[in-house]
C-alpha positions in Angstrom: -33.8 -71.7 -38.6 -36.1 -73.6 -40.9 -38.8 -75.9 -39.6 -38.1 -79.5 -40.4 -41.2 -81.5 -39.6 -40.8 -84.8 -41.5 -40.6 -86.8 -38.2 -43.8 -85.2 -37.0 -45.9 -86.1 -40.0 -48.4 -89.0 -39.8 -49.7 -88.6 -43.3 -50.4 -85.9 -45.8 -51.8 -84.9 -49.2 -50.5 -82.3 -51.7 -52.6 -81.2 -54.7 -51.1 -79.3 -57.7 -53.8 -80.2 -60.2 -54.6 -76.5 -60.5 -51.8 -74.5 -62.2 -50.0 -72.1 -60.0 -51.5 -73.4 -56.7 -50.5 -76.0 -54.1 -53.3 -77.1 -51.8 -52.9 -79.8 -49.2 -53.2 -81.1 -45.6 -50.6 -82.4 -43.2 -51.6 -84.5 -40.1 -49.0 -83.9 -37.4 -48.6 -85.8 -34.2 -49.6 -83.7 -31.2 -52.0 -81.4 -33.2 -55.7 -82.1 -33.1 -56.4 -80.8 -36.6 -54.5 -81.1 -39.8 -52.4 -78.2 -41.0 -53.7 -76.7 -44.2 -51.5 -75.6 -47.1 -52.4 -72.7 -49.3 -49.3 -72.0 -51.4 -48.6 -70.2 -54.6 -46.5 -71.9 -57.3 -46.0 -75.2 -58.9 -44.3 -78.5 -58.1 -41.3 -79.8 -59.9 -42.0 -81.6 -63.2 -42.4 -85.1 -61.6 -45.3 -83.9 -59.4 -46.7 -80.9 -61.4 -50.4 -81.5 -62.2 -50.6 -84.4 -59.7 -52.3 -85.3 -56.5 -49.7 -86.7 -54.0 -50.7 -88.6 -50.9 -48.2 -90.0 -48.5 -47.9 -91.6 -45.1 -45.0 -92.1 -42.6 -44.5 -95.8 -41.8 -41.8 -95.0 -39.3 -41.7 -93.6 -35.8 -43.5 -90.3 -35.5 -42.7 -87.7 -32.9 -45.1 -85.1 -31.4 -44.6 -81.4 -32.3 -42.9 -79.4 -29.5 -45.4 -78.0 -27.0 -43.8 -74.6 -27.4 -44.0 -74.7 -31.2 -46.1 -72.1 -32.8 -46.9 -73.6 -36.2 -49.6 -71.7 -38.0 -52.5 -74.1 -38.8 -53.1 -72.5 -42.2 -49.8 -72.2 -44.0 -49.8 -69.5 -46.6 -46.9 -68.5 -48.8 -44.9 -69.7 -51.8 -43.6 -73.0 -52.8 -39.9 -73.8 -53.0 -39.0 -77.2 -54.5 -41.5 -80.0 -54.4 -40.3 -83.3 -55.8 -40.5 -87.0 -55.2 -37.3 -87.8 -57.1 -34.6 -85.9 -55.2 -31.6 -88.2 -55.0 -30.2 -88.9 -51.5 -27.7 -91.3 -49.9 -29.4 -93.8 -47.6 -27.4 -96.0 -45.2 -27.9 -99.8 -45.5 -27.2 -100.3 -41.8 -28.7 -98.6 -38.7 -27.7 -95.0 -38.2 -26.0 -95.8 -34.8 -23.8 -98.4 -36.5 -23.1 -96.1 -39.4 -22.0 -93.4 -37.1 -19.6 -95.7 -35.3 -18.1 -96.8 -38.6 -17.7 -93.2 -39.7 -15.9 -92.3 -36.4 -13.5 -95.2 -37.1 -13.1 -94.0 -40.7 -14.5 -97.2 -42.0 -16.7 -97.4 -45.2 -20.4 -97.3 -44.6 -22.7 -99.4 -47.0 -25.2 -97.1 -48.7 -27.2 -96.6 -51.8 -28.9 -93.8 -53.7 -32.7 -93.5 -53.2 -35.5 -91.2 -54.3 -36.6 -88.8 -51.6 -39.8 -86.7 -51.1 -38.6 -83.1 -50.7 -41.3 -80.5 -49.9 -40.2 -77.0 -49.3 -42.2 -73.8 -48.9 -41.8 -70.3 -47.5 -44.5 -69.5 -45.0 -45.7 -66.0 -44.4 -45.6 -66.8 -40.6 -43.1 -69.6 -40.1 -40.4 -68.9 -42.7 -38.8 -71.9 -44.5 -40.5 -75.2 -43.9 -39.0 -78.5 -45.1 -40.4 -82.0 -45.3 -37.7 -84.6 -46.5 -37.9 -88.3 -46.3 -36.9 -91.3 -48.3 -39.1 -93.6 -46.2 -42.6 -92.2 -46.8 -45.0 -94.4 -48.8 -46.2 -92.3 -51.7 -49.2 -92.5 -54.1 -49.1 -90.2 -57.1 -52.0 -89.6 -59.5 -51.5 -89.2 -63.3 -50.8 -85.6 -64.1 -53.8 -83.4 -65.2 -51.3 -81.1 -67.0 -47.6 -80.7 -67.5 -45.1 -77.8 -67.1 -43.9 -76.1 -70.2 -40.2 -75.3 -70.5 -41.1 -71.6 -69.8 -43.1 -72.6 -66.7 -40.3 -74.7 -65.4 -37.9 -71.8 -65.8 -40.2 -69.5 -63.9 -40.7 -72.2 -61.2 -36.9 -72.5 -60.7 -36.6 -68.7 -60.5 -39.4 -68.4 -58.0 -38.0 -71.2 -55.8 -34.6 -69.5 -55.9 -36.1 -66.2 -55.0 -37.9 -67.7 -52.0 -34.8 -69.2 -50.6 -32.9 -66.0 -51.3 -35.4 -64.0 -49.3 -35.1 -66.5 -46.4 -31.3 -66.3 -46.5 -31.5 -62.5 -46.5 -33.4 -62.6 -43.2 -30.6 -64.8 -41.8 -28.0 -62.4 -43.1 -29.8 -59.5 -41.6 -30.0 -61.3 -38.2 -26.2 -62.0 -38.4 -25.5 -58.4 -39.3 -27.6 -57.2 -36.3 -25.6 -59.4 -34.0 -22.2 -58.4 -35.2 -19.9 -57.7 -32.3 -17.1 -55.2 -33.1 -15.6 -54.0 -29.8 -12.5 -51.7 -30.0 -9.4 -53.6 -30.9 -7.6 -52.5 -27.7 -10.5 -53.5 -25.4 -10.0 -56.5 -23.1 -13.0 -58.7 -23.5 -15.3 -59.3 -20.5 -18.1 -61.8 -20.2 -20.6 -59.6 -21.9 -18.3 -59.3 -25.0 -18.1 -63.1 -25.1 -21.9 -63.4 -24.8 -22.4 -61.1 -27.7 -19.8 -62.9 -29.7 -21.5 -66.3 -29.0 -24.8 -64.9 -30.2 -23.1 -63.8 -33.4 -21.6 -67.3 -33.7 -25.1 -68.7 -33.3 -26.5 -66.5 -36.1 -23.5 -67.5 -38.3 -24.1 -71.2 -37.6 -27.8 -70.9 -38.4 -26.9 -69.4 -41.8 -24.3 -72.0 -42.5 -26.5 -74.9 -41.5 -29.3 -73.7 -43.8 -26.9 -73.4 -46.7 -25.5 -76.8 -46.0 -28.9 -78.4 -45.7 -30.0 -76.8 -49.0 -26.9 -77.7 -51.1 -25.6 -80.8 -49.4 -25.6 -82.8 -52.6 -25.0 -79.9 -55.0 -21.8 -80.4 -57.1 -20.8 -76.8 -56.4 -21.8 -76.9 -52.8 -18.6 -75.6 -51.3 -18.3 -72.7 -53.7 -21.9 -71.7 -53.2 -21.6 -71.8 -49.4 -18.3 -69.9 -49.4 -19.8 -67.2 -51.6 -22.9 -66.7 -49.5 -21.0 -66.9 -46.2 -18.7 -64.2 -47.4 -15.6 -66.4 -47.2 -13.9 -64.9 -50.3 -10.6 -66.5 -49.5 -12.2 -70.0 -49.7 -14.3 -69.1 -52.7 -11.1 -68.1 -54.6 -9.3 -71.2 -53.4 -12.1 -73.3 -54.8 -12.0 -71.5 -58.1 -15.2 -69.5 -57.7 -15.7 -66.7 -60.2 -16.4 -63.1 -59.2 -20.0 -62.3 -59.6 -21.2 -65.9 -60.1 -24.8 -66.2 -59.0 -26.5 -69.3 -57.5 -29.9 -67.7 -56.9 -28.9 -66.5 -53.4 -28.5 -63.0 -52.0 -25.3 -61.4 -53.4 -24.7 -59.2 -50.3 -22.0 -60.5 -48.0 -21.1 -59.7 -44.5 -17.9 -57.7 -44.1 -15.6 -59.3 -41.6 -12.1 -60.3 -40.9 -11.6 -63.2 -43.3 -9.2 -65.1 -41.1 -11.7 -65.0 -38.2 -14.5 -66.2 -40.4 -12.7 -69.3 -41.8 -14.8 -72.4 -41.1 -11.7 -74.4 -40.4 -7.9 -74.1 -40.4 -5.4 -76.6 -41.6 -3.9 -78.5 -38.6 -0.8 -80.6 -38.9 -1.5 -84.3 -38.5 1.6 -84.9 -36.4 0.7 -82.6 -33.4 1.2 -84.4 -30.1 -1.9 -85.2 -28.1 -2.5 -83.0 -25.2 -2.1 -84.5 -21.8 -4.1 -83.2 -18.8 -2.2 -81.5 -15.9 -1.7 -84.1 -13.2 -1.6 -81.4 -10.5 -5.3 -80.4 -11.1 -6.7 -83.9 -11.3 -9.9 -84.3 -9.2 -10.4 -80.5 -9.2 -10.4 -79.4 -12.9 -10.7 -82.8 -14.4 -11.5 -86.5 -14.0 -11.6 -89.3 -16.5 -14.9 -90.6 -17.8 -15.7 -94.3 -18.3 -13.8 -94.2 -21.6 -10.7 -92.6 -20.0 -11.2 -89.2 -21.5 -10.6 -86.1 -19.3 -13.6 -84.1 -18.5 -14.6 -81.6 -15.8 -16.2 -83.2 -12.7 -19.3 -81.0 -13.0 -19.8 -81.8 -16.6 -19.5 -85.5 -15.9 -21.9 -85.2 -13.0 -24.5 -83.6 -15.2 -24.0 -86.1 -18.0 -24.3 -89.1 -15.7 -27.5 -87.5 -14.2 -29.0 -87.1 -17.6 -28.2 -90.7 -18.5 -29.8 -91.9 -15.3 -32.9 -89.9 -16.0 -33.2 -91.3 -19.5 -32.8 -94.8 -18.2 -35.6 -94.1 -15.6 -37.9 -92.8 -18.4 -37.1 -95.8 -20.5 -37.8 -98.3 -17.7 -41.1 -96.6 -17.0 -42.1 -96.7 -20.7 -42.2 -92.9 -20.9 -39.9 -92.9 -24.0 -42.5 -94.9 -25.9 -45.1 -92.2 -25.1 -43.2 -89.6 -27.0 -44.2 -87.1 -24.4 -43.1 -83.6 -25.2 -42.5 -82.6 -21.5 -40.4 -85.6 -20.9 -38.5 -85.0 -24.1 -37.9 -81.4 -23.1 -36.7 -82.4 -19.6 -34.2 -85.0 -20.8 -33.1 -82.8 -23.7 -32.4 -79.7 -21.6 -30.6 -81.8 -19.0 -28.4 -83.3 -21.7 -27.7 -79.9 -23.2 -26.8 -78.6 -19.8 -24.1 -81.3 -19.6 -22.9 -80.5 -23.1 -22.6 -76.8 -22.3 -20.7 -77.5 -19.1 -18.3 -79.7 -21.0 -17.7 -77.0 -23.6 -17.1 -74.4 -20.9 -14.9 -76.4 -18.5 -13.2 -79.4 -20.2 -10.2 -77.5 -21.5 -9.3 -76.6 -17.9 -7.8 -80.1 -17.7 -4.9 -79.1 -20.0 -4.2 -75.6 -18.9 -6.2 -72.9 -17.1 -4.6 -70.3 -19.3 -6.2 -71.8 -22.4 -9.4 -69.8 -21.7 -9.9 -66.7 -19.7 -12.4 -66.3 -16.9 -14.7 -64.0 -18.9 -15.2 -66.6 -21.6 -15.9 -69.4 -19.1 -18.5 -67.2 -17.3 -20.2 -66.5 -20.6 -20.3 -70.2 -21.5 -21.5 -71.1 -18.0 -24.4 -68.7 -18.4 -25.5 -70.8 -21.4 -25.4 -74.0 -19.3 -27.4 -72.2 -16.6 -30.0 -71.2 -19.0 -30.6 -74.8 -20.2 -30.6 -76.0 -16.6 -33.4 -73.5 -15.9 -35.2 -75.0 -18.9 -34.8 -78.5 -17.4 -36.1 -77.2 -14.1 -39.2 -75.7 -15.8 -39.8 -79.0 -17.7 -39.5 -81.0 -14.5 -42.2 -79.0 -12.8 -44.5 -79.8 -15.8 -43.7 -83.5 -15.4 -44.3 -83.3 -11.6 -47.7 -81.7 -12.1 -48.7 -84.5 -14.4 -47.3 -87.2 -12.0 -45.3 -88.8 -14.8 -42.4 -89.7 -12.5 -42.4 -91.3 -9.1 -42.4 -88.7 -6.3 -39.1 -89.8 -4.9 -37.4 -89.7 -8.3 -38.8 -86.2 -9.0 -37.6 -85.0 -5.6 -34.1 -86.4 -6.2 -33.9 -84.8 -9.7 -35.1 -81.4 -8.3 -32.5 -81.6 -5.5 -29.8 -82.4 -8.1 -30.8 -79.5 -10.3 -30.5 -77.1 -7.4 -27.1 -78.5 -6.5 -25.9 -78.1 -10.1 -27.2 -74.6 -10.1 -25.3 -73.7 -7.0 -22.2 -75.3 -8.4 -22.4 -73.4 -11.6 -23.0 -70.1 -9.8 -20.0 -70.8 -7.6 -17.8 -71.4 -10.6 -19.1 -68.2 -12.2 -18.1 -66.3 -9.0 -14.7 -68.0 -9.1 -13.9 -67.1 -12.7 -15.2 -63.6 -12.3 -12.5 -63.0 -9.7 -9.6 -65.0 -11.2 -7.5 -63.2 -13.8 
């Protein structure tokens, strides 16, 4: 996955006053020294030949403590422009999200965005994108010729193509093709989930790159190997978009990103006979598994405690990891178990066990983060003890469910 560090940047400077070279520095929260850029290539016409300085006036988050971001970034430039057009909401994101869920219009406008992309020798694709930065741009010391602009576009496309090829190779390496007559066990589902992760990574990068491109759907369908969708969208055979031409070979129906679902399907109702065992209702009346709800409520209480203690304002990486891993544990438990409310036959035991393993992995991550927090005495001792006890209880409950679904048909 690409590095997206716009929320970590305090300020920066990018210098393209020497043809064919990008030099610069980025000051990132959580790093003692600025990151140095030593990149080959040129900026887009609006910034070519210029010195750009910028600062982030909004909330800045620290780099992850486990992030290994090379302090000297060497590689090639992708696209570097201060005039990329993006849609910006005129209302807070939370309010916009609620309106979208209700299928209500969201007031928005088009704005110029700073978009800085490069392909690092050590970190792969790195993206800085923000419409909120305060920019200062010097007069250009030179300008791109039409031939130079053509080469710049080709080089940027080649850089992204190389990055996408690595994702394609990773997806091919994780392809799971068991015999057709084999009954899947938990290990088959684990391999399949890893393949899905790799496929999602590739799709997410393509969507991020081409989100506002007029031919977005055709480009993504082509590069994902969804030939059925490419044909439906009117894509031409052999059409190139500057991306790797090779596609993964797979069952096209299985690879469809979505299927048409009739609008008049009746809403599923939970099985009343399993209420309290396989499902309960959350505060909004939605059925969910009791263990998933327990983990969710626990993560909410932890977040509220951190907020009351002012820890959220510290932007502490260990606290963020603790809360984030706890929340992810709850989400994974929900994904593994919530469908049991409707019919236990909807998912087989091997699938549930494989999914529960993922929840357990994130719970272990939360436990590790908690011990870091305890060592630094960021939480009251009684609260830390209570969270540790709850984590062990969740772990035992997950292991018990895994045991159950390993033995049930």
